[in-house]
C-alpha positions, 0 to 999 in steps of 0.5 A: 839234600846236604846242609852244607850244600844249602849253605853254599847255595845261600852264601853264593846267592848273597855274595852275588847280590852283594857284589852286584849292588857294590858294583852298581853303587861304586862311582869310579872305575878304580873301585869298580875294578877292585869290586870285580876282582874281589868277586871273582876271588871270593866266589872261587874261595867259597867254591874251595871251602865247600869242596874242603868241607865235603872232602877234607884234607885230600882236597888240595889238588882241587884247590890248586886247580881252582887257583889256576882257574881263578887266575884265568877268570881274573885274566879274562875278566880284566882283559875283556872288561872296559869301563866308561870314563864318563858314566862308569858303566862296565862294558864286557866285550869278549871277542870284539873291540869297543872303543866308546860307551854304548850308553853315553858315547864316552871313551872306554878305559881298560 
């Protein structure tokens, strides 16, 4: 197995765990939104770095495609994620309209 792939998987796991705990510890909605967006951007950046390490300078078309996918992921994440004003819980609601928090019953904000 390629050492770059092992490094990639380890960094991916570390970022996932880091952003999970940062999201849990954030107390306000504004910080949670920033952490979610930063997580999406960092995962896509990590993917491009891995592709660049594997294929070198000829990977720029893949980078443009990943940039396009990143903007779609950010749009979907921002569009279908709401946060409770009362308890700051993140609620992802793909395809359904949710107005109240299932945890505490508080109002949701986008």
